VEXDREN-2710 file (C-alpha; in Angstrom, 1 decimal):
% VEXDREN-2710
k/r/px/py/pz
1/UNK/-30.2/1.0/-12.1
2/UNK/-28.5/3.3/-9.5
3/UNK/-25.4/1.9/-7.8
4/UNK/-23.7/3.6/-4.9
5/UNK/-20.1/2.5/-4.4
6/UNK/-18.8/3.1/-0.9
7/UNK/-15.2/2.9/0.4
8/UNK/-14.7/2.8/4.2
9/UNK/-12.7/5.3/6.3
10/UNK/-9.1/4.3/6.8
11/UNK/-7.9/4.5/10.4
12/UNK/-4.7/6.4/11.4
13/UNK/-1.9/4.0/10.2
14/UNK/1.5/4.2/8.5
15/UNK/-0.2/3.8/5.2
16/UNK/-2.9/6.4/5.7
17/UNK/-0.3/9.2/5.5
18/UNK/-2.9/11.3/7.3
19/UNK/-0.5/13.7/8.9
20/UNK/1.2/14.8/5.7
21/UNK/-2.0/15.4/3.7
22/UNK/-2.3/18.9/5.0
23/UNK/1.1/19.7/3.7
24/UNK/0.0/18.9/0.1
25/UNK/-3.6/20.0/0.5
26/UNK/-5.0/16.6/-0.4
27/UNK/-7.7/14.5/1.4
28/UNK/-6.4/11.0/1.0
29/UNK/-3.3/9.1/-0.2
30/UNK/-5.0/6.8/-2.7
31/UNK/-8.4/6.3/-4.3
32/UNK/-10.2/3.0/-4.1
33/UNK/-8.9/1.2/-7.3
34/UNK/-11.0/-1.9/-6.7
35/UNK/-14.3/0.0/-6.7
36/UNK/-13.3/2.1/-9.7
37/UNK/-12.4/-1.0/-11.6
38/UNK/-15.7/-2.8/-10.7
39/UNK/-17.6/0.3/-11.7
40/UNK/-16.0/0.1/-15.2
41/UNK/-17.4/-3.5/-15.5
42/UNK/-21.0/-2.4/-14.9
43/UNK/-23.4/-1.6/-17.8
44/UNK/-22.7/1.9/-19.2
45/UNK/-26.3/2.9/-18.9
46/UNK/-26.4/2.4/-15.1
47/UNK/-26.1/5.4/-12.9
48/UNK/-23.1/5.3/-10.6
49/UNK/-21.9/7.4/-7.7
50/UNK/-18.8/6.7/-5.6
51/UNK/-18.4/7.9/-2.0
52/UNK/-14.9/7.5/-0.5
53/UNK/-15.3/8.2/3.3
54/UNK/-11.7/9.4/3.3
55/UNK/-12.6/12.4/1.2
56/UNK/-16.4/12.9/1.8
57/UNK/-19.2/12.1/4.1
58/UNK/-21.8/9.4/3.3
59/UNK/-25.2/11.1/3.5
60/UNK/-28.6/9.6/3.9
61/UNK/-29.6/11.2/0.6
62/UNK/-26.9/9.1/-1.1
63/UNK/-28.3/5.9/0.4
64/UNK/-31.9/6.9/-0.5
65/UNK/-30.8/7.5/-4.1
66/UNK/-29.3/4.0/-4.6
67/UNK/-30.9/0.8/-5.7
68/UNK/-27.9/-1.2/-4.4
69/UNK/-24.8/-0.3/-2.4
70/UNK/-21.5/-1.8/-3.4
71/UNK/-19.1/-2.0/-0.4
72/UNK/-15.4/-2.9/-0.6
73/UNK/-12.4/-2.6/1.7
74/UNK/-9.5/-4.2/3.4
75/UNK/-9.2/-5.8/6.8
76/UNK/-8.1/-2.5/8.3
77/UNK/-11.5/-1.1/7.3
78/UNK/-13.5/-3.6/9.4
79/UNK/-15.0/-1.1/11.9
80/UNK/-15.9/1.4/9.3
81/UNK/-17.4/-1.3/7.1
82/UNK/-19.6/-2.5/10.0
83/UNK/-20.8/1.1/10.5
84/UNK/-21.7/1.5/6.8
85/UNK/-23.5/-1.9/6.8
86/UNK/-25.5/-0.9/9.8
87/UNK/-26.6/2.4/8.2
88/UNK/-27.6/0.6/5.0
89/UNK/-29.7/-1.8/7.1
90/UNK/-31.5/1.1/8.8
91/UNK/-32.2/2.5/5.4
92/UNK/-33.4/-0.8/4.0
93/UNK/-30.7/-0.9/1.4
94/UNK/-29.2/-4.1/0.0
95/UNK/-25.4/-4.3/0.2
96/UNK/-23.2/-6.2/-2.2
97/UNK/-19.8/-6.6/-0.5
98/UNK/-16.5/-7.6/-1.9
99/UNK/-12.8/-7.1/-1.7
100/UNK/-10.1/-8.5/0.6
101/UNK/-12.0/-7.8/3.9
102/UNK/-14.9/-9.9/2.8
103/UNK/-13.1/-12.5/0.8
104/UNK/-11.4/-13.8/3.9
105/UNK/-13.9/-12.6/6.6
106/UNK/-17.4/-12.3/5.2
107/UNK/-18.8/-14.5/8.0
108/UNK/-18.2/-11.6/10.4
109/UNK/-20.8/-9.3/8.8
110/UNK/-24.3/-10.6/9.7
111/UNK/-25.9/-7.3/8.5
112/UNK/-24.7/-8.0/4.9
113/UNK/-26.5/-10.7/3.0
114/UNK/-24.7/-10.7/-0.4
115/UNK/-21.0/-11.2/-1.1
116/UNK/-18.6/-11.3/-4.0
117/UNK/-15.6/-13.4/-2.9
118/UNK/-12.5/-13.3/-4.9
119/UNK/-11.8/-11.3/-8.1
120/UNK/-14.8/-10.0/-9.9
121/UNK/-14.0/-10.3/-13.6
122/UNK/-15.5/-13.8/-13.9
123/UNK/-18.5/-13.1/-11.6
124/UNK/-19.7/-9.6/-12.7
125/UNK/-21.9/-10.8/-15.6
126/UNK/-23.9/-13.1/-13.4
127/UNK/-24.2/-10.4/-10.7
128/UNK/-25.4/-7.9/-13.2
129/UNK/-28.1/-10.3/-14.5
130/UNK/-29.2/-11.1/-11.0
131/UNK/-29.5/-7.4/-10.1
132/UNK/-31.5/-6.7/-13.2
133/UNK/-34.0/-9.4/-11.9
134/UNK/-33.8/-8.0/-8.4
135/UNK/-32.6/-11.4/-7.2
136/UNK/-28.9/-11.3/-6.1
137/UNK/-27.5/-14.5/-4.7
138/UNK/-26.1/-14.8/-1.2
139/UNK/-22.5/-15.6/-2.4
140/UNK/-20.7/-15.2/-5.7
141/UNK/-17.4/-17.1/-5.4
142/UNK/-14.6/-16.9/-7.9
143/UNK/-13.7/-20.5/-9.1
144/UNK/-10.4/-19.5/-10.8
145/UNK/-7.9/-16.7/-11.3
146/UNK/-9.3/-14.5/-14.0
147/UNK/-7.4/-13.2/-17.0
148/UNK/-6.4/-9.6/-16.0
149/UNK/-6.2/-8.8/-19.7
150/UNK/-10.0/-8.4/-19.6
151/UNK/-9.8/-5.9/-16.8
152/UNK/-11.2/-2.5/-18.0
153/UNK/-9.8/0.9/-17.5
154/UNK/-11.0/2.2/-14.1
155/UNK/-13.7/4.9/-14.0
156/UNK/-11.6/7.8/-13.0
157/UNK/-14.5/10.2/-13.7
158/UNK/-16.2/9.0/-10.5
159/UNK/-13.6/10.7/-8.3
160/UNK/-12.0/14.1/-8.0
161/UNK/-8.4/13.3/-8.8
162/UNK/-7.2/16.5/-6.9
163/UNK/-8.4/14.9/-3.6
164/UNK/-5.6/12.3/-3.8
165/UNK/-1.8/12.3/-3.5
166/UNK/-1.2/9.3/-5.8
167/UNK/-3.1/7.3/-8.4
168/UNK/-2.9/3.5/-8.5
169/UNK/-2.5/1.4/-11.6
170/UNK/-2.2/-2.4/-11.7
171/UNK/0.1/-4.4/-13.9
172/UNK/-0.1/-7.9/-12.3
173/UNK/-1.7/-10.0/-9.6
174/UNK/-0.1/-12.8/-7.7
175/UNK/3.3/-13.6/-6.2
176/UNK/5.5/-16.6/-6.8
177/UNK/6.6/-16.7/-3.1
178/UNK/4.6/-18.1/-0.3
179/UNK/5.5/-16.3/3.0
180/UNK/3.7/-17.9/5.9
181/UNK/2.1/-14.7/7.2
182/UNK/1.0/-13.3/3.8
183/UNK/-2.5/-13.6/2.4
184/UNK/-1.6/-12.6/-1.2
185/UNK/-1.5/-16.2/-2.5
186/UNK/-4.9/-16.8/-1.0
187/UNK/-6.5/-13.9/-2.8
188/UNK/-4.4/-13.7/-6.0
189/UNK/-2.5/-16.9/-6.4
190/UNK/1.1/-17.8/-6.8
191/UNK/1.4/-17.5/-10.6
192/UNK/1.6/-13.8/-11.5
193/UNK/-1.0/-12.8/-14.1
194/UNK/-0.1/-9.7/-16.1
195/UNK/-1.7/-7.2/-18.3
196/UNK/-0.2/-6.5/-21.7
197/UNK/2.1/-3.5/-21.7
198/UNK/-0.2/-1.7/-24.2
199/UNK/-3.1/-2.2/-21.8
200/UNK/-1.1/-0.5/-18.9
201/UNK/-0.2/2.3/-21.3
202/UNK/-3.8/2.9/-22.2
203/UNK/-4.6/3.2/-18.4
204/UNK/-1.9/5.7/-18.0
205/UNK/-3.1/7.6/-21.1
206/UNK/-6.6/7.7/-19.5
207/UNK/-5.1/9.2/-16.4
208/UNK/-3.2/11.8/-18.5
209/UNK/-6.5/12.6/-20.3
210/UNK/-8.2/13.1/-16.9
211/UNK/-5.5/15.6/-16.0
212/UNK/-3.1/13.5/-13.8
213/UNK/0.6/14.4/-13.9
214/UNK/2.0/13.2/-10.6
215/UNK/3.1/10.0/-8.9
216/UNK/1.5/6.6/-9.9
217/UNK/1.6/3.6/-7.6
218/UNK/2.0/0.3/-9.6
219/UNK/0.0/-1.7/-7.1
220/UNK/1.3/-5.2/-7.9
221/UNK/1.7/-7.9/-5.3
222/UNK/5.3/-8.3/-6.7
223/UNK/6.3/-6.2/-9.6
224/UNK/9.0/-8.6/-10.7
225/UNK/6.9/-11.8/-10.2
226/UNK/7.2/-12.4/-14.0
227/UNK/10.4/-10.7/-15.0
228/UNK/10.0/-11.2/-18.7
229/UNK/6.7/-9.4/-18.7
230/UNK/8.1/-6.7/-16.4
231/UNK/10.9/-6.0/-18.9
232/UNK/8.4/-5.7/-21.7
233/UNK/6.3/-3.3/-19.7
234/UNK/9.4/-1.2/-18.8
235/UNK/10.4/-1.0/-22.4
236/UNK/6.9/0.2/-23.3
237/UNK/6.9/2.8/-20.5
238/UNK/10.3/4.2/-21.6
239/UNK/8.9/4.5/-25.2
240/UNK/5.6/6.0/-23.9
241/UNK/7.3/8.6/-21.8
242/UNK/9.3/9.7/-24.9
243/UNK/6.3/9.7/-27.2
244/UNK/3.8/11.3/-24.9
245/UNK/6.1/13.6/-23.1
246/UNK/4.7/12.3/-19.8
247/UNK/6.2/13.6/-16.5
248/UNK/4.5/10.9/-14.4
249/UNK/6.8/8.9/-12.1
250/UNK/6.2/5.5/-10.4
251/UNK/6.7/3.5/-7.3
252/UNK/5.9/-0.1/-6.6
253/UNK/6.5/-3.1/-4.4
254/UNK/8.8/-6.1/-5.2
255/UNK/10.8/-8.9/-3.6
256/UNK/14.3/-8.2/-2.4
257/UNK/15.8/-10.3/-5.2
258/UNK/15.3/-7.3/-7.5
259/UNK/18.7/-6.3/-6.3
260/UNK/20.2/-9.3/-8.2
261/UNK/19.3/-7.8/-11.6
262/UNK/21.2/-4.7/-12.3
263/UNK/19.8/-4.3/-15.8
264/UNK/16.3/-4.5/-14.6
265/UNK/17.0/-1.8/-11.9
266/UNK/18.4/0.5/-14.6
267/UNK/15.4/-0.1/-16.8
268/UNK/13.1/0.7/-13.9
269/UNK/14.9/4.0/-13.2
270/UNK/14.9/4.9/-16.9
271/UNK/11.1/4.3/-17.0
272/UNK/10.6/6.7/-14.2
273/UNK/10.5/4.5/-11.1
274/UNK/11.6/6.4/-8.0
275/UNK/10.8/4.1/-5.0
276/UNK/10.3/0.4/-4.3
277/UNK/8.8/-1.2/-1.2
278/UNK/10.5/-4.4/-0.1
279/UNK/9.4/-6.9/2.5
280/UNK/12.7/-7.1/4.3
281/UNK/11.0/-8.4/7.5
282/UNK/14.0/-9.2/9.8
283/UNK/17.8/-9.3/9.9
284/UNK/17.5/-12.6/11.8
285/UNK/18.0/-15.5/9.4
286/UNK/16.1/-18.0/11.7
287/UNK/13.0/-15.6/11.5
288/UNK/13.2/-15.6/7.7
289/UNK/13.4/-19.4/7.6
290/UNK/10.5/-19.7/10.0
291/UNK/8.2/-17.7/7.8
292/UNK/9.3/-19.2/4.5
293/UNK/11.0/-16.0/3.3
294/UNK/13.6/-18.0/1.3
295/UNK/14.3/-15.1/-1.1
296/UNK/15.6/-13.1/1.8
297/UNK/17.5/-15.7/3.7
298/UNK/20.0/-16.4/1.0
299/UNK/21.5/-12.9/0.7
300/UNK/23.1/-10.0/2.5
301/UNK/20.0/-7.8/3.0
302/UNK/21.9/-4.7/3.8
303/UNK/23.9/-5.0/0.7
304/UNK/20.7/-5.6/-1.3
305/UNK/19.2/-2.3/0.0
306/UNK/22.3/-0.3/-0.8
307/UNK/22.5/-1.8/-4.3
308/UNK/19.0/-0.5/-5.0
309/UNK/19.8/2.9/-3.5
310/UNK/22.9/3.3/-5.6
311/UNK/20.8/2.3/-8.7
312/UNK/18.6/5.3/-8.1
313/UNK/15.7/3.7/-6.1
314/UNK/14.6/4.7/-2.7
315/UNK/13.9/1.6/-0.6
316/UNK/10.9/1.6/1.6
317/UNK/11.1/-1.4/3.9
318/UNK/8.6/-3.6/5.7
319/UNK/9.8/-5.1/9.0
320/UNK/8.2/-7.5/11.4
321/UNK/8.8/-8.3/15.1
322/UNK/7.1/-11.2/16.9
323/UNK/8.5/-14.3/15.1
324/UNK/9.0/-17.4/17.3
325/UNK/12.6/-17.2/16.3
326/UNK/13.1/-13.7/17.5
327/UNK/15.8/-13.3/20.2
328/UNK/15.2/-10.9/23.0
329/UNK/17.5/-8.3/21.4
330/UNK/15.5/-8.3/18.1
331/UNK/14.5/-4.7/18.7
332/UNK/18.1/-3.5/18.9
333/UNK/19.0/-5.5/15.9
334/UNK/16.1/-4.1/13.8
335/UNK/17.0/-0.6/14.8
336/UNK/20.7/-1.1/13.9
337/UNK/19.9/-2.6/10.5
338/UNK/17.4/0.2/9.6
339/UNK/19.8/2.9/10.7
340/UNK/22.9/1.3/9.0
341/UNK/21.1/0.8/5.7
342/UNK/19.3/4.1/5.5
343/UNK/15.8/2.6/5.0
344/UNK/14.2/5.9/5.9
345/UNK/10.6/4.7/5.5
346/UNK/10.7/1.7/7.8
347/UNK/7.2/0.2/8.2
348/UNK/7.7/-1.9/11.3
349/UNK/4.8/-3.9/12.6
350/UNK/3.9/-6.7/15.0
351/UNK/3.4/-10.1/13.4
352/UNK/-0.2/-10.8/13.0
353/UNK/-2.1/-13.9/11.8
354/UNK/-4.2/-12.9/8.9
355/UNK/-7.3/-15.2/8.1
356/UNK/-6.7/-18.3/6.0
357/UNK/-2.9/-17.8/5.9
358/UNK/-0.5/-20.6/6.6
359/UNK/0.5/-18.8/9.8
360/UNK/-3.2/-18.6/10.8
361/UNK/-3.7/-22.3/10.2
362/UNK/-0.5/-23.3/12.1
363/UNK/-1.3/-21.2/15.1
364/UNK/-4.8/-22.6/15.2
365/UNK/-3.4/-26.2/15.2
366/UNK/-1.1/-25.2/18.0
367/UNK/-3.9/-23.7/20.0
368/UNK/-2.2/-20.3/20.0
369/UNK/-4.7/-18.1/18.1
370/UNK/-6.4/-15.5/20.4
371/UNK/-8.5/-13.3/18.2
372/UNK/-9.1/-12.1/14.6
373/UNK/-6.7/-9.4/13.4
374/UNK/-7.8/-5.8/13.1
375/UNK/-5.6/-5.5/10.0
376/UNK/-3.4/-2.7/11.4
377/UNK/0.0/-4.0/12.3
378/UNK/0.9/-0.8/14.1
379/UNK/-1.9/-0.9/16.6
380/UNK/0.3/-2.8/19.1
381/UNK/-2.2/-5.6/19.6
382/UNK/-1.3/-9.3/19.4
383/UNK/-3.8/-11.9/18.1
384/UNK/-1.8/-15.0/19.1
385/UNK/0.3/-16.4/21.9
386/UNK/3.9/-15.3/21.3
387/UNK/7.1/-17.0/22.3
388/UNK/8.5/-13.8/23.7
389/UNK/6.7/-12.4/26.7
390/UNK/3.7/-10.4/25.2
391/UNK/4.1/-7.4/27.6
392/UNK/7.8/-7.2/26.8
393/UNK/7.1/-7.6/23.0
394/UNK/4.5/-4.9/22.9
395/UNK/6.3/-2.4/25.1
396/UNK/9.6/-3.0/23.2
397/UNK/7.8/-2.6/19.9
398/UNK/6.5/0.8/21.0
399/UNK/9.9/1.9/22.2
400/UNK/11.4/0.8/18.9
401/UNK/8.9/2.8/16.9
402/UNK/9.4/5.9/18.9
403/UNK/13.2/5.6/18.7
404/UNK/13.2/5.1/15.0
405/UNK/11.1/8.2/14.3
406/UNK/12.6/10.4/17.0
407/UNK/14.1/13.4/15.2
408/UNK/17.8/12.7/15.7
409/UNK/17.9/9.1/14.4
410/UNK/15.4/9.9/11.7
411/UNK/17.3/12.8/10.2
412/UNK/20.5/10.8/10.6
413/UNK/18.9/8.0/8.6
414/UNK/18.0/10.4/5.8
415/UNK/21.6/11.4/5.6
416/UNK/22.7/7.8/5.3
417/UNK/20.2/7.2/2.5
418/UNK/21.3/10.3/0.6
419/UNK/24.9/9.3/0.8
420/UNK/24.1/6.0/-0.8
421/UNK/21.4/7.3/-3.2
422/UNK/22.3/8.1/-6.8
423/UNK/19.3/9.7/-8.5
424/UNK/18.8/8.9/-12.1
425/UNK/16.1/8.7/-14.8
426/UNK/13.6/11.4/-15.5
427/UNK/13.0/14.0/-12.8
428/UNK/9.8/14.0/-10.8
429/UNK/7.4/16.8/-11.4
430/UNK/7.7/19.7/-9.0
431/UNK/4.1/20.8/-8.6
432/UNK/2.5/23.7/-6.9
433/UNK/1.4/21.4/-4.1
434/UNK/5.1/20.4/-3.7
435/UNK/6.1/24.0/-3.4
436/UNK/3.3/24.6/-0.9
437/UNK/4.4/21.6/1.1
438/UNK/8.0/22.9/1.2
439/UNK/6.9/26.3/2.5
440/UNK/4.6/24.6/5.2
441/UNK/7.6/22.4/6.2
442/UNK/9.6/25.5/7.0
443/UNK/7.1/26.5/9.7
444/UNK/5.8/23.1/10.9
445/UNK/9.2/21.3/10.9
446/UNK/11.6/24.2/11.1
447/UNK/9.9/26.3/13.7
448/UNK/7.0/24.6/15.5
449/UNK/8.2/21.0/15.7
450/UNK/10.5/19.8/18.4
451/UNK/12.9/18.3/15.8
452/UNK/13.6/21.7/14.2
453/UNK/17.3/21.4/14.8
454/UNK/17.5/18.2/12.9
455/UNK/15.4/19.6/10.1
456/UNK/17.6/22.7/9.6
457/UNK/20.7/20.6/9.9
458/UNK/19.5/18.3/7.1
459/UNK/18.2/21.3/5.1
460/UNK/21.6/23.0/4.9
461/UNK/23.7/19.9/4.7
462/UNK/21.7/18.7/1.6
463/UNK/21.4/22.1/0.0
464/UNK/25.1/22.8/0.2
465/UNK/26.7/19.4/-0.4
466/UNK/24.0/17.4/-2.3
467/UNK/21.7/19.9/-4.0
468/UNK/20.4/17.4/-6.5
469/UNK/18.9/15.4/-3.6
470/UNK/17.3/18.4/-1.8
471/UNK/13.8/17.6/-3.0
472/UNK/14.1/14.0/-1.7
473/UNK/15.4/15.3/1.7
474/UNK/12.4/17.7/2.2
475/UNK/9.9/15.0/1.1
476/UNK/11.4/12.5/3.6
477/UNK/11.4/15.2/6.3
478/UNK/7.7/15.8/5.8
479/UNK/6.9/12.0/5.7
480/UNK/8.8/11.7/9.0
481/UNK/6.2/14.1/10.6
482/UNK/3.5/11.5/9.8
483/UNK/5.4/8.5/11.0
484/UNK/6.5/10.3/14.2
485/UNK/2.9/11.2/15.0
486/UNK/1.7/7.6/14.5
487/UNK/4.6/6.2/16.5
488/UNK/4.1/8.6/19.4
489/UNK/0.4/7.7/19.6
490/UNK/1.1/4.0/20.1
END
């Protein structure tokens, strides 16, 4: 059996990191972990080929070669997925589609006749049997949350690791919280399911054996969803780094209550964690209560951010505007909070109603839903009737984005972060790509870019007064180029 696994093209978003890829001579930020994991579940004698449209073109010869096409993606990939499905239909190829895009929106793809809805571990054996008989079912639907301890090591041999900036590894699925706008609990449940620490270490060893030495994204819905298991994993990672001499470092996403646990933060830093993404959402308490973000509403969010920074973790923050509770000055309040706390990577988006979420259902009941989401919260499109005037909301959002990533406030925000940040734990590897990125930044940001005065000011300020933080300053300067380009295109 010949299976072609296809991952759609990612549009230009915050998370694409498209405009920094040329600095590090890579083609995409992350490989498609879901497809690589599904590939590992298929019979070893089957022939597999993976085409990630973010690093290579999909050719007709690829489609002619395949007996079946496996297609996955997220909501943001909707347009590209439609294009792929249309090409497969023209070639007479049967598509089996799965992943978040199809789990919550498969009815929008009339060109595709076969879907795997939900997690694949409990469905794959039946799918394989049906494909062997050339009789795939229209729908395979997960009836329960599978045990992730049975999830195999991804097929890293199907990609060229050097095409990517970062490798993803998963420890857990699910989140104990139930934010109104979030679809995690729909796809992965509220009870976090974890792999054994030894299983995660085996995956990291497989990456090391494949030649990977750089950053690893622990792609959990909430890394601290099960703190006991998280502590066990961190202890195993610390031991593994010592035994294996690994120089890999990590980043992940977690809930803001991570800041309550000083010992856990110290353990993360000792294990090699450098960054954590937090869903901060809004400094307005009524907005947090509206969306059920109780874990944020009971604390000083600014203090939580600075606690993590002082512990040695760079905080990347997710922020939302468009809640019913948002006052007209929400944009000024978001800007003030982000600047004051030094959240350099501030992913600000318009609130959007994702399919099957509590928000989606509420807005449907209230007759306020306008359209399905395009999955890109930075495309300045509203899919529901807002309390704030929509024209005011969209135009103010664009202004906020451009203001946040304009050179002067952006470089000022980096300085605020570096004043709070106390780096610790093992040092991140300085690769040849990092050196090349630094040299390119001297020209692109220091000469060609309009923000060159801010770049050189940060350059010398950090080098002379905080030399241990110089690498972080340059990395954030380069990331700012991407965010500024995305913001200015809104």
